C-alpha positions as CSV (number, residue, x, y, z in Angstrom):
1,M,21.6,21.6,10.7
2,A,18.7,21.0,13.1
3,A,19.2,18.8,16.1
4,G,18.4,15.1,15.5
5,L,19.1,15.3,11.7
6,A,21.9,13.6,9.9
7,L,23.0,12.6,6.4
8,A,22.2,9.0,5.5
9,A,25.2,6.7,5.6
10,P,25.0,3.4,3.7
11,L,22.5,1.3,5.6
12,A,24.2,-1.7,7.3
13,V,21.3,-4.1,6.9
14,A,20.4,-7.0,4.6
15,A,23.7,-7.3,2.9
16,P,23.4,-6.9,-0.9
17,A,25.4,-10.2,-1.3
18,R,22.1,-11.9,-0.5
19,A,21.1,-11.2,-4.2
20,A,23.5,-14.0,-5.2
21,E,21.8,-16.4,-2.8
22,L,18.3,-16.2,-4.2
23,G,16.5,-19.5,-4.0
24,T,13.9,-21.4,-6.1
25,Y,10.3,-22.1,-5.2
26,T,7.1,-23.6,-6.4
27,V,3.8,-21.8,-7.0
28,T,0.4,-23.4,-6.3
29,A,-2.9,-21.8,-7.3
30,L,-5.5,-21.9,-4.5
31,R,-9.0,-20.7,-3.7
32,F,-10.6,-19.9,-0.4
33,T,-14.3,-19.4,0.4
34,V,-14.8,-16.6,2.9
35,E,-17.7,-14.8,4.5
36,A,-17.4,-11.1,3.9
37,G,-19.9,-8.3,4.3
38,G,-22.8,-10.7,4.5
39,R,-21.8,-12.6,1.3
40,S,-19.9,-15.8,0.7
41,C,-17.3,-15.5,-2.0
42,A,-14.1,-17.0,-3.3
43,V,-10.6,-15.5,-2.9
44,D,-8.1,-16.3,-5.6
45,A,-4.6,-16.8,-4.3
46,D,-1.2,-18.2,-5.1
47,L,1.0,-20.0,-2.6
48,Y,4.8,-19.5,-3.1
49,R,6.8,-22.2,-1.3
50,P,10.6,-22.0,-1.2
51,D,12.3,-25.2,-2.0
52,G,13.6,-26.9,1.1
53,V,10.9,-25.5,3.3
54,D,8.8,-28.2,5.0
55,A,7.5,-29.2,8.5
56,A,11.0,-29.9,9.7
57,H,12.3,-26.7,8.2
58,P,9.6,-24.1,8.5
59,A,9.8,-20.5,7.3
60,P,7.9,-17.3,8.2
61,A,5.3,-16.1,5.8
62,V,4.5,-12.9,3.9
63,L,0.9,-12.1,2.9
64,A,0.2,-9.5,0.1
65,T,-2.5,-8.3,-2.1
66,N,-3.0,-5.8,-5.0
67,G,-3.4,-2.1,-5.4
68,F,-6.8,-0.8,-6.4
69,G,-7.8,-2.2,-9.8
70,G,-5.1,-4.8,-9.8
71,S,-5.0,-8.5,-9.0
72,K,-2.6,-11.1,-7.7
73,D,-1.3,-11.5,-11.3
74,D,-0.4,-7.9,-12.0
75,G,3.2,-6.9,-12.4
76,S,3.9,-5.7,-8.9
77,T,1.7,-8.0,-6.8
78,D,3.0,-11.3,-8.2
79,A,6.5,-9.8,-8.1
80,I,6.1,-9.6,-4.3
81,G,5.4,-13.3,-4.1
82,K,8.4,-14.2,-6.2
83,A,10.7,-11.8,-4.3
84,V,9.8,-13.0,-0.8
85,A,9.9,-16.7,-1.8
86,A,13.3,-16.3,-3.5
87,R,14.5,-14.9,-0.1
88,G,13.2,-17.9,1.9
89,Y,9.7,-16.7,3.0
90,V,6.5,-18.5,2.3
91,G,4.4,-16.1,0.2
92,L,0.7,-16.0,-0.1
93,V,-0.5,-13.5,-2.6
94,Y,-4.2,-13.0,-3.3
95,S,-6.6,-10.8,-5.3
96,G,-8.4,-8.4,-3.0
97,L,-12.2,-8.7,-2.6
98,G,-13.9,-7.6,-5.8
99,F,-10.7,-7.6,-7.9
100,G,-9.2,-10.1,-10.4
101,K,-11.0,-13.5,-9.9
102,S,-11.9,-12.9,-6.3
103,G,-15.6,-12.4,-5.5
104,C,-17.6,-10.0,-3.2
105,L,-18.0,-6.3,-3.6
106,V,-15.3,-3.6,-3.4
107,S,-15.5,-2.4,0.2
108,L,-12.5,-0.1,0.5
109,D,-10.4,-2.2,2.8
110,D,-13.0,-2.2,5.5
111,P,-11.6,-4.1,8.5
112,R,-15.0,-5.6,9.2
113,I,-15.1,-7.1,5.6
114,D,-11.7,-7.1,3.9
115,G,-9.8,-7.4,7.2
116,R,-11.8,-10.3,8.4
117,A,-11.5,-12.1,5.0
118,A,-7.7,-11.7,5.3
119,T,-7.8,-13.4,8.7
120,R,-9.1,-16.5,7.0
121,L,-5.9,-16.6,5.0
122,V,-3.8,-16.2,8.2
123,D,-5.7,-19.2,9.5
124,F,-4.6,-21.1,6.4
125,L,-0.9,-20.1,7.1
126,A,-1.5,-21.4,10.7
127,G,-2.5,-24.7,9.4
128,T,-5.9,-24.5,11.0
129,R,-7.8,-24.0,7.8
130,A,-7.7,-25.7,4.4
131,A,-8.0,-24.2,1.0
132,D,-11.1,-25.2,-1.0
133,D,-9.3,-28.1,-2.6
134,G,-8.2,-29.4,0.8
135,T,-4.6,-28.1,0.7
136,R,-3.1,-27.4,4.1
137,V,0.3,-26.1,5.1
138,D,2.5,-27.3,8.0
139,F,5.6,-25.4,7.0
140,V,5.1,-21.9,8.3
141,T,7.0,-20.9,11.4
142,K,4.6,-20.6,14.4
143,D,4.6,-18.6,17.6
144,A,1.8,-20.7,19.0
145,A,-0.4,-23.6,17.8
146,D,-2.7,-21.3,15.8
147,D,-0.4,-18.3,15.4
148,P,1.8,-18.3,12.3
149,R,4.8,-15.9,12.0
150,V,3.5,-13.7,9.2
151,G,4.1,-10.2,7.8
152,M,2.4,-8.1,5.1
153,I,3.6,-5.8,2.4
154,G,1.9,-3.9,-0.5
155,G,1.1,-0.5,-1.8
156,S,-1.9,1.8,-1.9
157,Y,-5.1,-0.4,-1.5
158,G,-2.6,-3.2,-0.7
159,G,-1.2,-1.0,2.0
160,A,-4.4,-0.1,3.9
161,I,-5.5,-3.7,3.9
162,Q,-2.5,-4.5,6.1
163,L,-3.6,-2.1,8.8
164,A,-7.2,-3.3,8.4
165,T,-6.1,-6.9,8.9
166,A,-3.9,-6.1,11.8
167,A,-6.8,-4.4,13.5
168,A,-8.9,-7.5,13.0
169,D,-6.2,-10.1,13.8
170,P,-3.4,-9.6,16.4
171,R,-1.4,-12.5,14.9
172,L,0.3,-10.3,12.3
173,D,4.0,-9.7,13.2
174,A,5.2,-7.1,10.8
175,L,3.6,-4.6,8.3
176,V,5.1,-2.6,5.4
177,P,2.3,-0.4,4.0
178,L,3.4,1.7,1.1
179,I,1.7,4.9,-0.4
180,T,-1.6,4.4,1.4
181,W,-4.2,6.5,3.3
182,N,-4.9,7.4,6.8
183,D,-8.3,9.1,6.4
184,L,-10.2,8.7,3.1
185,A,-12.3,11.7,4.0
186,Y,-9.1,13.8,3.8
187,S,-7.8,11.8,0.8
188,L,-10.9,12.4,-1.5
189,A,-12.2,15.7,-0.1
190,P,-9.4,17.3,1.9
191,N,-9.9,20.2,4.2
192,S,-6.4,21.4,5.2
193,A,-7.8,23.7,7.8
194,D,-10.5,21.8,9.6
195,R,-11.2,18.0,9.4
196,A,-14.7,18.6,10.9
197,T,-15.8,20.8,8.0
198,P,-16.3,18.9,4.7
199,G,-13.4,19.4,2.4
200,V,-12.9,20.1,-1.3
201,F,-13.8,17.3,-3.7
202,K,-10.7,15.8,-5.5
203,W,-12.9,15.0,-8.4
204,Q,-10.3,13.6,-10.9
205,W,-8.8,11.1,-8.5
206,A,-12.1,10.0,-7.0
207,N,-14.0,9.6,-10.2
208,G,-11.1,7.8,-11.9
209,F,-11.0,5.2,-9.2
210,Y,-14.8,4.9,-9.0
211,L,-15.0,4.1,-12.7
212,M,-12.2,1.6,-12.3
213,G,-14.0,-0.1,-9.5
214,E,-17.4,-0.1,-11.1
215,G,-15.8,-1.5,-14.3
216,Q,-14.4,-4.6,-12.6
217,P,-17.2,-7.0,-13.7
218,L,-16.4,-6.0,-17.3
219,L,-12.6,-5.9,-16.9
220,A,-12.6,-9.3,-15.2
221,P,-15.8,-10.9,-16.5
222,S,-17.5,-13.4,-14.1
223,L,-20.9,-14.9,-13.4
224,D,-20.2,-14.9,-9.7
225,P,-23.3,-13.2,-8.2
226,S,-21.3,-12.1,-5.1
227,R,-19.6,-9.5,-7.3
228,I,-22.8,-7.6,-8.2
229,N,-24.6,-5.2,-5.9
230,S,-27.3,-3.3,-8.0
231,L,-27.7,-1.6,-11.3
232,G,-27.2,1.8,-9.6
233,C,-24.1,0.6,-7.7
234,L,-22.7,-2.3,-9.7
235,H,-19.6,-3.4,-7.8
236,F,-19.0,-1.3,-4.7
237,V,-20.7,-1.5,-1.4
238,T,-23.7,0.9,-1.4
239,D,-22.1,3.4,1.1
240,A,-19.2,3.9,-1.3
241,C,-21.5,4.7,-4.2
242,D,-23.5,7.1,-2.1
243,T,-20.3,8.9,-1.0
244,V,-19.2,9.5,-4.6
245,R,-22.6,10.7,-5.7
246,L,-22.8,13.1,-2.8
247,L,-19.3,14.5,-3.5
248,N,-20.2,14.9,-7.2
249,S,-23.5,16.7,-6.4
250,G,-21.7,19.8,-5.2
251,R,-24.2,20.0,-2.3
252,Y,-23.2,19.1,1.2
253,P,-26.1,19.4,3.7
254,R,-25.0,18.6,7.2
255,T,-26.9,15.3,7.8
256,E,-25.8,13.7,4.5
257,T,-22.3,15.1,4.8
258,D,-21.9,13.8,8.4
259,A,-22.9,10.3,7.2
260,M,-20.4,10.5,4.3
261,L,-17.6,11.5,6.6
262,A,-18.5,8.8,9.1
263,F,-18.4,6.1,6.4
264,A,-15.1,7.3,4.8
265,R,-13.4,7.3,8.2
266,S,-14.9,3.9,9.2
267,V,-12.9,2.3,6.4
268,S,-9.8,4.3,7.2
269,P,-6.9,3.6,9.6
270,V,-7.7,6.8,11.5
271,S,-10.7,5.0,13.0
272,Y,-9.1,1.7,13.9
273,L,-5.3,2.2,14.4
274,D,-5.8,1.9,18.2
275,R,-6.2,-1.9,17.5
276,V,-3.0,-2.2,15.5
277,K,-0.1,-3.7,17.5
278,A,2.2,-5.1,14.8
279,P,5.5,-3.3,14.1
280,T,5.0,-1.1,11.1
281,L,7.5,0.3,8.6
282,I,5.5,3.1,6.8
283,V,6.7,4.0,3.3
284,Q,5.1,7.0,1.6
285,G,5.7,8.8,-1.7
286,Q,6.7,12.5,-2.0
287,S,5.2,12.6,-5.5
288,D,1.6,11.8,-4.5
289,S,-1.4,14.1,-4.6
290,L,-3.8,11.2,-3.8
291,F,-2.3,10.1,-0.5
292,N,0.2,12.7,0.5
293,L,3.0,12.6,3.1
294,N,0.6,14.0,5.8
295,E,-1.4,10.8,5.7
296,A,1.7,8.7,6.5
297,R,2.7,11.1,9.3
298,A,-0.7,10.9,10.9
299,T,-0.5,7.1,10.9
300,Y,3.1,7.2,12.2
301,E,2.4,9.5,15.0
302,Q,-0.7,7.7,16.2
303,L,1.1,4.3,16.2
304,Q,4.0,5.9,18.0
305,R,1.7,7.4,20.7
306,Q,0.3,4.0,21.5
307,G,3.7,2.4,21.8
308,V,3.8,0.4,18.5
309,E,7.3,0.0,17.0
310,T,7.0,2.2,13.9
311,K,9.4,3.9,11.5
312,M,8.7,6.0,8.4
313,I,10.4,6.6,5.0
314,W,9.5,9.3,2.5
315,Q,10.6,7.8,-0.8
316,S,10.5,9.6,-4.1
317,W,7.6,8.0,-6.0
318,G,3.9,7.7,-5.3
319,H,0.6,7.8,-7.3
320,S,1.7,10.9,-9.2
321,G,4.9,9.3,-10.5
322,G,8.3,10.4,-9.4
323,Q,10.2,7.2,-9.8
324,R,14.0,8.0,-9.6
325,P,17.0,5.8,-10.5
326,G,18.0,3.6,-7.6
327,E,14.7,3.8,-5.9
328,L,12.6,0.7,-4.9
329,D,10.8,-0.9,-7.8
330,L,8.5,-3.7,-6.6
331,G,7.8,-4.8,-10.1
332,Q,11.5,-5.7,-10.6
333,G,11.6,-7.7,-7.3
334,D,15.2,-6.4,-6.6
335,L,15.1,-5.4,-3.0
336,E,18.8,-5.4,-2.3
337,S,19.8,-2.6,-4.7
338,S,17.6,0.2,-3.2
339,Y,17.7,1.9,0.2
340,V,14.0,1.2,0.8
341,G,14.3,-2.4,-0.3
342,R,17.1,-3.0,2.2
343,R,15.0,-1.4,4.9
344,V,12.1,-3.8,4.0
345,L,14.4,-6.8,4.2
346,A,15.8,-5.7,7.5
347,W,12.3,-5.2,8.9
348,F,11.3,-8.7,8.0
349,D,14.6,-10.2,9.1
350,R,14.1,-8.7,12.6
351,H,10.3,-9.2,13.0
352,L,9.7,-12.4,11.0
353,R,13.0,-14.3,11.1
354,G,13.6,-13.1,14.7
355,D,17.0,-11.7,14.2
356,R,16.9,-9.2,17.0
357,G,20.4,-7.9,16.1
358,T,19.3,-6.6,12.7
359,D,19.5,-2.9,12.4
360,T,16.2,-1.7,10.9
361,G,17.5,1.8,10.2
362,A,16.6,5.4,11.2
363,E,13.3,6.4,12.8
364,F,12.7,8.7,9.8
365,A,14.2,8.9,6.4
366,Y,13.5,11.0,3.3
367,Y,14.7,10.9,-0.3
368,R,16.6,14.0,-1.4
369,D,16.7,14.8,-5.1
370,W,19.4,17.5,-4.5
371,Q,21.9,15.1,-2.9
372,S,22.7,11.4,-3.3
373,G,21.2,9.1,-0.7
374,Y,18.6,9.6,2.0
375,G,18.5,12.1,4.8
376,T,17.7,10.6,8.2
377,A,16.5,11.9,11.6
378,D,15.4,10.6,14.9
379,R,12.0,12.4,14.4
380,V,10.1,14.3,11.8
381,P,11.5,17.9,11.7
382,A,9.6,20.5,13.6
383,L,8.5,23.9,12.4
384,S,11.6,26.1,12.9
385,Q,11.1,29.5,11.1
386,K,8.1,31.9,10.9
387,L,7.6,34.3,8.0
388,Y,5.0,37.1,7.8
389,L,2.7,38.1,4.9
390,S,3.4,41.7,4.1
391,G,0.9,44.0,2.4
392,D,3.3,44.7,-0.5
393,G,3.4,41.0,-1.5
394,K,6.7,40.2,0.3
395,L,7.3,37.3,2.6
396,V,9.4,38.7,5.4
397,D,11.2,37.2,8.4
398,N,10.3,39.9,11.0
399,R,7.0,41.3,11.9
400,A,8.5,44.8,11.9
401,K,9.2,44.5,8.2
402,V,5.5,44.0,7.3
403,A,4.1,46.8,5.2
404,R,0.5,47.9,5.7
405,G,-1.8,47.1,2.9
406,S,-4.6,45.1,1.5
407,R,-4.8,42.9,-1.6
408,E,-7.7,41.3,-3.3
409,Y,-8.6,38.4,-5.7
410,A,-11.8,36.8,-7.0
411,N,-12.7,33.5,-8.4
412,W,-14.3,32.9,-11.8
413,L,-17.0,30.4,-12.6
414,V,-14.4,28.2,-14.2
415,P,-11.1,27.1,-12.7
416,T,-8.2,29.6,-13.2
417,S,-5.4,27.7,-11.5
418,H,-3.9,24.4,-12.4
419,S,-1.8,22.0,-10.3
420,E,-2.1,18.7,-12.1
421,S,-4.2,16.4,-14.2
422,S,-4.4,13.9,-11.4
423,L,-4.2,10.6,-13.3
424,A,-1.5,11.8,-15.7
425,G,1.4,10.8,-13.5
426,M,0.1,7.4,-12.8
427,I,-0.5,6.4,-16.4
428,G,2.3,8.4,-17.9
429,L,0.5,11.1,-19.8
430,P,1.9,14.7,-20.3
431,D,0.5,17.3,-18.0
432,P,0.5,21.1,-18.5
433,Q,2.7,23.1,-16.2
434,P,1.0,24.6,-13.1
435,Y,-0.4,28.1,-13.6
436,D,-2.5,30.8,-11.9
437,I,-4.4,33.5,-13.8
438,A,-3.8,37.1,-12.6
439,G,-6.5,38.5,-10.4
440,T,-7.6,35.1,-9.1
441,Y,-4.7,34.5,-6.6
442,L,-2.4,36.3,-4.2
443,G,1.3,35.5,-3.8
444,W,4.0,36.5,-1.3
445,R,7.7,36.0,-2.1
446,T,10.8,36.0,0.0
447,A,14.0,37.8,-1.0
448,P,16.5,35.7,-3.0
449,L,18.1,33.2,-0.8
450,T,21.8,33.8,0.1
451,A,22.4,30.1,0.8
452,P,20.5,26.9,0.2
453,A,17.5,26.1,2.4
454,D,16.2,22.5,2.9
455,L,12.6,22.2,3.8
456,V,11.5,18.7,5.2
457,G,8.0,18.5,6.6
458,A,4.6,20.2,6.4
459,P,4.6,24.0,6.3
460,R,1.8,25.7,8.3
461,A,0.0,28.9,7.5
462,T,-2.2,31.0,9.7
463,L,-4.6,33.3,7.7
464,K,-7.5,35.7,8.0
465,V,-9.5,36.7,5.0
466,I,-12.4,39.1,4.4
467,S,-15.2,37.9,2.1
468,P,-18.6,39.6,2.8
469,R,-20.4,37.5,0.2
470,T,-19.2,34.4,1.9
471,E,-20.1,35.7,5.3
472,R,-23.7,36.2,4.2
473,V,-24.2,32.6,3.2
474,Q,-21.6,30.5,5.0
475,D,-24.1,29.4,7.7
476,S,-26.8,28.2,5.3
477,G,-26.5,24.6,6.4
478,D,-24.9,23.6,3.2
479,A,-21.1,23.5,3.4
480,A,-20.8,24.2,-0.3
481,D,-21.6,27.9,0.6
482,K,-18.4,28.3,2.5
483,L,-15.3,29.8,1.0
484,V,-12.9,27.5,-0.9
485,L,-9.3,28.4,-1.5
486,F,-6.0,26.6,-2.2
487,A,-2.7,27.2,-0.5
488,K,0.6,26.2,-2.1
489,L,4.4,26.8,-2.2
490,Y,6.3,27.6,-5.3
491,D,10.1,27.6,-5.9
492,V,10.9,30.6,-8.0
493,A,14.2,30.6,-9.9
494,P,16.3,33.7,-10.6
495,D,14.9,33.8,-14.2
496,G,11.3,33.9,-12.9
497,T,10.4,30.3,-13.8
498,K,8.4,28.6,-11.1
499,I,8.0,25.1,-9.8
500,L,5.0,23.9,-7.8
501,V,6.8,21.4,-5.6
502,N,5.5,17.9,-6.5
503,R,2.4,19.7,-7.9
504,L,0.9,19.7,-4.3
505,V,-1.8,22.0,-3.0
506,A,-3.7,22.4,0.3
507,P,-7.4,22.7,-0.4
508,V,-9.3,24.6,2.2
509,R,-13.0,25.1,2.9
510,V,-12.8,27.9,5.4
511,P,-14.9,27.1,8.5
512,D,-15.7,30.8,9.3
513,V,-14.3,33.7,7.3
514,T,-14.8,36.0,10.3
515,R,-12.1,34.1,12.2
516,P,-8.4,33.3,11.6
517,F,-7.8,29.7,10.4
518,T,-4.7,27.5,10.2
519,V,-3.7,25.6,7.1
520,E,-1.5,22.5,7.1
521,L,0.2,22.3,3.7
522,P,1.3,18.9,2.2
523,A,4.7,17.9,3.5
524,I,7.6,18.0,1.1
525,A,11.3,17.4,1.1
526,H,12.8,20.1,-1.1
527,R,15.9,22.3,-1.4
528,Y,15.5,26.0,-2.3
529,E,18.8,26.8,-4.0
530,T,20.9,30.0,-3.6
531,G,19.3,32.9,-5.5
532,H,15.8,31.2,-5.5
533,R,12.8,32.6,-3.8
534,L,10.0,30.8,-1.9
535,E,6.5,32.0,-2.9
536,F,3.4,31.3,-0.8
537,V,0.2,31.4,-2.8
538,I,-3.5,31.3,-2.1
539,A,-5.6,30.7,-5.2
540,A,-9.3,30.8,-5.8
541,S,-9.6,27.5,-7.7
542,D,-7.8,24.4,-9.0
543,T,-8.6,22.3,-12.1
544,A,-8.3,19.1,-10.1
545,Y,-10.9,20.1,-7.5
546,F,-14.4,21.4,-7.2
547,G,-14.4,25.1,-6.3
548,N,-16.6,27.9,-4.9
549,R,-20.3,28.1,-5.4
550,G,-20.8,31.6,-6.9
551,I,-18.3,34.5,-7.1
552,K,-16.7,35.2,-3.8
553,P,-14.2,38.0,-3.8
554,V,-11.5,37.8,-1.1
555,T,-9.4,40.6,0.6
556,V,-6.3,40.0,2.7
557,V,-5.2,42.8,5.0
558,S,-1.7,43.0,6.5
559,T,-0.4,45.2,9.3
560,P,2.7,44.8,11.5
561,E,0.3,44.1,14.4
562,D,-2.0,41.6,12.6
563,T,-1.0,39.6,9.5
564,G,-0.9,36.1,8.2
565,T,2.1,33.8,8.9
566,L,3.9,30.9,7.3
567,E,5.9,28.5,9.4
568,L,8.5,26.3,7.8
569,P,10.2,23.0,8.9
570,L,13.7,23.8,7.8
571,V,16.6,21.4,8.4
572,Q,19.2,23.6,6.8
573,G,19.4,27.3,6.1
574,R,16.9,30.2,6.5
575,V,14.6,32.1,4.1
576,G,13.3,35.6,4.1
């Protein structure tokens, strides 16, 4: 077992007995008029006040809002208000800008718009601002006259808003963002080899959410003019519509693409995390092709570098499904019965209630579907084993074992590989098993494992390909002319059946086919059992993404002196 790694013992925080002590509370509907993005609009909110909390007996507060397309009344968001109030916190739950009965446009958790609007709600919790009906509060714990003790929790769109608010308002004391993004440019058009080169459009996810956002005036009818932009961009801010149109066009000229990347990153934590100071417990889902584990790790590492108290958990479920028995279910409001729920309670106990003796758990924890409980570590596991791509299709553990050879594949004008139907997991629809059509991909397999191997983290491949057709056009000024490929890892059973772990792939738009390039694959936590093989694949296409412009054959050459490599973060065992 690698240094710094351990098996998770039962977490000694937030005793489950608290479930028997849940209190009662009252709920008051409120509206707040805010200035956001040059518009004045109303924010629809509910205030959850625990019984017995008053000016003489104040309590810290928890602020929360919905995921994309939801509202304060959806099953998981209002459950947060109920859960925190039953545990003695003042809850303020609201519909995000452009959702539910809240006005303004959908601005993608922009700290300059959504973040600033949320600070007005923090003012309300401080007692320095009234709701539109004149309601004020004097029962929230304060650190100073205008500084309430307040934390935030929520998932996806309700996760990024926490970081956006903390960047705009230093009064936040604790954050728990779940399954959210670090860089929307990577989320919606990922390039796993080079963030400076436009990535590969994740068309199913992006268009699904775009339609959901544009449909809000119909899904939640309102005559509020602050909710309408224009006929060509009904409910989003204009830059968001322009970004989706450009991605769907399949053309990526440098000037327009640079503007797109700049906008996507301006509404992403990657651009403003340097202003976030609140202690942050990051929870990300392993089954999530929208916001994968690499996004959480990027946020975690940046906050750690700047000295912010930060811990990270990789739970089972995300946007692609993956809910497992015993895992956190926010919609049920039962925090004590799950590992992640107890970690959340401990985080709030320490940073909101001020119980400095509370154990908030391991620096890093990850769900294991092969063994009960969570694995824990004092850091994210590092790359620990290097494998080599042999010319005979083998994946070997020593450069001397590499066979000389070259292998080829070519794309078709239609996708020939399938990883997922992106929205299927989120809405519970069946999805065909992953596949690759012969001649349109290359794979390299290890020998059967002689003992289990546990992989926790993001594998890294270094590749070099030959593609003369791409070389002739890759400097055209349109990034769409560059070569696109998809890297991924399969688990191959002794009977030949294959599993694409969490249906995750690493899309790549190769910056320059005349040079080697490095690919960071999506992080996973997975056990390869005895007798199984690990297979590394590069494929020409994927049904969930846009692909190559034109036919671009690819050759991969291997020699002992010069071949591709695959590095693995193994916490137990070896492969090859």
